[in-house]
C-alpha positions as a Python dict, from the first residue, in 0.01 Angstrom:
ca = {
    (1, 'M'): (0, 0, 0),
    (2, 'N'): (-258, 13, 264),
    (3, 'A'): (-279, 316, 451),
    (4, 'D'): (-236, 168, 810),
    (5, 'K'): (-81, -188, 818),
    (6, 'P'): (80, -346, 492),
    (7, 'K'): (-87, -682, 392),
    (8, 'L'): (131, -972, 358),
    (9, 'L'): (28, -1290, 181),
    (10, 'I'): (218, -1586, 321),
    (11, 'V'): (235, -1901, 116),
    (12, 'D'): (398, -2207, 268),
    (13, 'D'): (273, -2563, 306),
    (14, 'D'): (425, -2599, 661),
    (15, 'T'): (119, -2505, 917),
    (16, 'K'): (364, -2448, 1200),
    (17, 'L'): (604, -2239, 1018),
    (18, 'R'): (323, -2024, 827),
    (19, 'S'): (154, -2014, 1169),
    (20, 'L'): (473, -1844, 1336),
    (21, 'L'): (536, -1622, 1046),
    (22, 'A'): (205, -1484, 1087),
    (23, 'K'): (195, -1395, 1474),
    (24, 'F'): (579, -1253, 1431),
    (25, 'L'): (438, -1000, 1153),
    (26, 'A'): (140, -932, 1342),
    (27, 'E'): (334, -821, 1613),
    (28, 'S'): (566, -614, 1373),
    (29, 'Q'): (230, -422, 1275),
    (30, 'Y'): (169, -597, 964),
    (31, 'E'): (-133, -776, 863),
    (32, 'T'): (-139, -1125, 738),
    (33, 'I'): (-319, -1364, 505),
    (34, 'E'): (-219, -1744, 474),
    (35, 'A'): (-216, -1985, 164),
    (36, 'E'): (-85, -2352, 183),
    (37, 'N'): (-5, -2341, -163),
    (38, 'G'): (2, -2147, -497),
    (39, 'A'): (-323, -2230, -601),
    (40, 'K'): (-468, -2103, -304),
    (41, 'A'): (-234, -1801, -316),
    (42, 'L'): (-399, -1715, -639),
    (43, 'S'): (-721, -1741, -542),
    (44, 'K'): (-624, -1505, -253),
    (45, 'L'): (-478, -1262, -454),
    (46, 'E'): (-808, -1223, -666),
    (47, 'E'): (-996, -1146, -331),
    (48, 'E'): (-753, -925, -139),
    (49, 'E'): (-505, -622, -203),
    (50, 'I'): (-153, -752, -123),
    (51, 'D'): (150, -521, -56),
    (52, 'L'): (405, -824, -23),
    (53, 'I'): (422, -1227, -97),
    (54, 'I'): (636, -1430, 98),
    (55, 'L'): (645, -1749, -116),
    (56, 'D'): (786, -2104, 7),
    (57, 'V'): (924, -2325, -323),
    (58, 'M'): (824, -2652, -258),
    (59, 'M'): (445, -2704, -194),
    (60, 'P'): (189, -2969, -323),
    (61, 'E'): (-91, -2864, -608),
    (62, 'L'): (134, -2574, -743),
    (63, 'D'): (460, -2495, -589),
    (64, 'G'): (659, -2152, -577),
    (65, 'Y'): (806, -2161, -906),
    (66, 'G'): (416, -2243, -1099),
    (67, 'F'): (287, -1963, -889),
    (68, 'L'): (517, -1726, -1019),
    (69, 'E'): (444, -1877, -1371),
    (70, 'N'): (48, -1826, -1328),
    (71, 'L'): (100, -1495, -1154),
    (72, 'P'): (-74, -1221, -1337),
    (73, 'K'): (235, -972, -1496),
    (74, 'A'): (24, -681, -1364),
    (75, 'P'): (2, -534, -1132),
    (76, 'R'): (214, -786, -890),
    (77, 'P'): (356, -710, -553),
    (78, 'P'): (712, -743, -411),
    (79, 'I'): (779, -1154, -356),
    (80, 'L'): (1022, -1253, -118),
    (81, 'M'): (1103, -1623, -178),
    (82, 'L'): (1175, -1868, 85),
    (83, 'T'): (1474, -2117, -36),
    (84, 'A'): (1665, -2436, 88),
    (85, 'L'): (1983, -2333, 272),
    (86, 'G'): (2270, -2311, 10),
    (87, 'D'): (2088, -2417, -309),
    (88, 'I'): (2227, -2159, -530),
    (89, 'E'): (2025, -2291, -825),
    (90, 'E'): (1710, -2277, -656),
    (91, 'R'): (1751, -1907, -576),
    (92, 'V'): (1862, -1829, -916),
    (93, 'K'): (1560, -1994, -1072),
    (94, 'G'): (1319, -1801, -851),
    (95, 'L'): (1489, -1467, -915),
    (96, 'S'): (1468, -1576, -1307),
    (97, 'H'): (1082, -1643, -1247),
    (98, 'G'): (1012, -1298, -1114),
    (99, 'A'): (1095, -1313, -750),
    (100, 'D'): (1262, -983, -610),
    (101, 'D'): (1482, -1159, -349),
    (102, 'Y'): (1522, -1447, -158),
    (103, 'L'): (1602, -1588, 209),
    (104, 'P'): (1730, -1938, 281),
    (105, 'K'): (1609, -2178, 533),
    (106, 'P'): (1638, -2214, 826),
    (107, 'F'): (1635, -1823, 865),
    (108, 'D'): (1626, -1551, 1140),
    (109, 'T'): (1306, -1363, 1179),
    (110, 'R'): (1497, -1042, 1217),
    (111, 'E'): (1649, -1081, 880),
    (112, 'L'): (1312, -1175, 739),
    (113, 'L'): (1161, -877, 878),
    (114, 'L'): (1469, -621, 749),
    (115, 'R'): (1388, -790, 385),
    (116, 'V'): (1041, -719, 409),
    (117, 'E'): (1062, -361, 522),
    (118, 'K'): (1348, -311, 237),
    (119, 'L'): (1085, -432, -61),
    (120, 'L'): (787, -248, 90),
    (121, 'E'): (1012, 94, 116),
    (122, 'R'): (1132, 5, -241),
    (123, 'K'): (766, 38, -356),
    (124, 'K'): (674, 413, -187),
    (125, 'P'): (641, 637, -413),
    (126, 'S'): (939, 888, -462),
    (127, 'S'): (939, 1247, -287),
    (128, 'S'): (1177, 1367, -500),
    (129, 'Q'): (1122, 1588, -809),
    (130, 'S'): (1036, 1331, -1085),
    (131, 'K'): (1218, 1304, -1396),
    (132, 'I'): (1133, 1137, -1735),
    (133, 'F'): (1466, 954, -1847),
    (134, 'Q'): (1413, 793, -2282),
    (135, 'F'): (1636, 557, -2396),
    (136, 'G'): (1577, 338, -2730),
    (137, 'P'): (1195, 330, -2781),
    (138, 'F'): (1154, 349, -2378),
    (139, 'S'): (1071, 617, -2149),
    (140, 'F'): (1067, 579, -1756),
    (141, 'T'): (910, 810, -1506),
    (142, 'S'): (1146, 808, -1200),
    (143, 'K'): (887, 910, -920),
    (144, 'T'): (631, 643, -1040),
    (145, 'G'): (871, 381, -1157),
    (146, 'E'): (648, 338, -1493),
    (147, 'L'): (813, 216, -1791),
    (148, 'F'): (682, 304, -2141),
    (149, 'A'): (799, 148, -2472),
    (150, 'G'): (587, 409, -2733),
    (151, 'E'): (256, 355, -2570),
    (152, 'K'): (252, 50, -2450),
    (153, 'R'): (323, 3, -2052),
    (154, 'V'): (601, -252, -1986),
    (155, 'E'): (552, -410, -1669),
    (156, 'L'): (833, -448, -1395),
    (157, 'T'): (866, -630, -1105),
    (158, 'T'): (987, -457, -788),
    (159, 'T'): (1346, -528, -867),
    (160, 'E'): (1367, -459, -1230),
    (161, 'E'): (1207, -105, -1131),
    (162, 'S'): (1475, -35, -913),
    (163, 'L'): (1749, -127, -1124),
    (164, 'I'): (1622, 64, -1400),
    (165, 'K'): (1610, 365, -1160),
    (166, 'A'): (1945, 327, -1088),
    (167, 'L'): (2070, 269, -1424),
    (168, 'T'): (1885, 598, -1529),
    (169, 'K'): (1972, 792, -1274),
    (170, 'A'): (2384, 713, -1369),
    (171, 'Q'): (2293, 847, -1725),
    (172, 'G'): (2567, 641, -1895),
    (173, 'T'): (2834, 593, -1584),
    (174, 'P'): (2862, 234, -1550),
    (175, 'L'): (2752, 88, -1226),
    (176, 'S'): (2934, -208, -1070),
    (177, 'R'): (2703, -467, -889),
    (178, 'E'): (2821, -356, -545),
    (179, 'A'): (2671, 15, -636),
    (180, 'L'): (2350, -141, -799),
    (181, 'C'): (2321, -316, -485),
    (182, 'E'): (2385, -2, -255),
    (183, 'S'): (2132, 232, -473),
    (184, 'G'): (1859, 12, -495),
    (185, 'G'): (1863, -110, -152),
    (186, 'F'): (1891, -469, -251),
    (187, 'T'): (1924, -732, 1),
    (188, 'L'): (2061, -950, -309),
    (189, 'S'): (2409, -1049, -326),
    (190, 'P'): (2593, -867, -573),
    (191, 'R'): (2640, -1171, -815),
    (192, 'T'): (2271, -1244, -818),
    (193, 'I'): (2241, -873, -986),
    (194, 'D'): (2359, -1057, -1271),
    (195, 'V'): (2027, -1281, -1318),
    (196, 'Q'): (1812, -974, -1271),
    (197, 'I'): (1996, -785, -1523),
    (198, 'N'): (1976, -1074, -1750),
    (199, 'R'): (1565, -1107, -1703),
    (200, 'L'): (1556, -727, -1759),
    (201, 'R'): (1740, -745, -2077),
    (202, 'K'): (1520, -998, -2247),
    (203, 'K'): (1199, -791, -2122),
    (204, 'L'): (1322, -516, -2295),
    (205, 'S'): (1446, -663, -2597),
    (206, 'L'): (1050, -787, -2631),
    (207, 'Y'): (1017, -424, -2742),
    (208, 'A'): (1344, -342, -2886),
    (209, 'P'): (1514, -670, -3037),
    (210, 'D'): (1746, -511, -3213),
    (211, 'Q'): (1931, -293, -2972),
    (212, 'T'): (2148, -403, -2681),
    (213, 'L'): (2038, -118, -2427),
    (214, 'I'): (2213, -243, -2093),
    (215, 'K'): (2575, -327, -2173),
    (216, 'T'): (2844, -482, -1953),
    (217, 'V'): (3122, -293, -1929),
    (218, 'R'): (3438, -487, -1864),
    (219, 'H'): (3569, -471, -1495),
    (220, 'Q'): (3318, -166, -1417),
    (221, 'G'): (2963, -331, -1410),
    (222, 'Y'): (2655, -230, -1631),
    (223, 'V'): (2520, 58, -1802),
    (224, 'L'): (2232, 130, -1950),
    (225, 'V'): (2310, 335, -2304),
    (226, 'G'): (2152, 654, -2489),
    (227, 'V'): (1993, 786, -2165),
    (228, 'I'): (1871, 1139, -2169),
    (229, 'S'): (1627, 1316, -1916),
    (230, 'S'): (1407, 1598, -1892),
}
């Protein structure tokens, strides 16, 4: 993150909304950059070091989903997706494509600011003593949030990193959806944790196809199996 002001990329084809968001966030001590569609946003990412992306869904040329599909896997900043009010399928699709959080339109700017702050907070390095957790073929360093499968680094979204951090810390104790939300500082609803868990399972299965490392425990939640720490 930038030493002074975190730099946010606002991606929305609504010029008025984009300008209002930029003004509000600037007043809240953030630096902002604007893009009117996904294609322009990808170009901005090549030119600037961005700390967080606020991403609309419906845009010309390249919409929010297309942007997520074309976004380089590493490094990638946290992504807050703006979605249509009440459209659950749209939110799930965004999370499945790699967004870290969502905010329905219309929204209160105070809630937007809270969600931005929480996403940025989760990216700060932990000041606590670092631990290395082993599970399956993976090793996870708690302080840096880095996950490796053998010698190969596994790129994680902000939410995936927070989920692994919570699950490894639990060391074999099942965590409910509510507990995962609380321990990870998530602003997602507990039900959408399922979407993120399924996405994380698929990512881990690319490196450990014969192992189910995140298991569902009936009436209790999720557990990461075989965790040892050093």
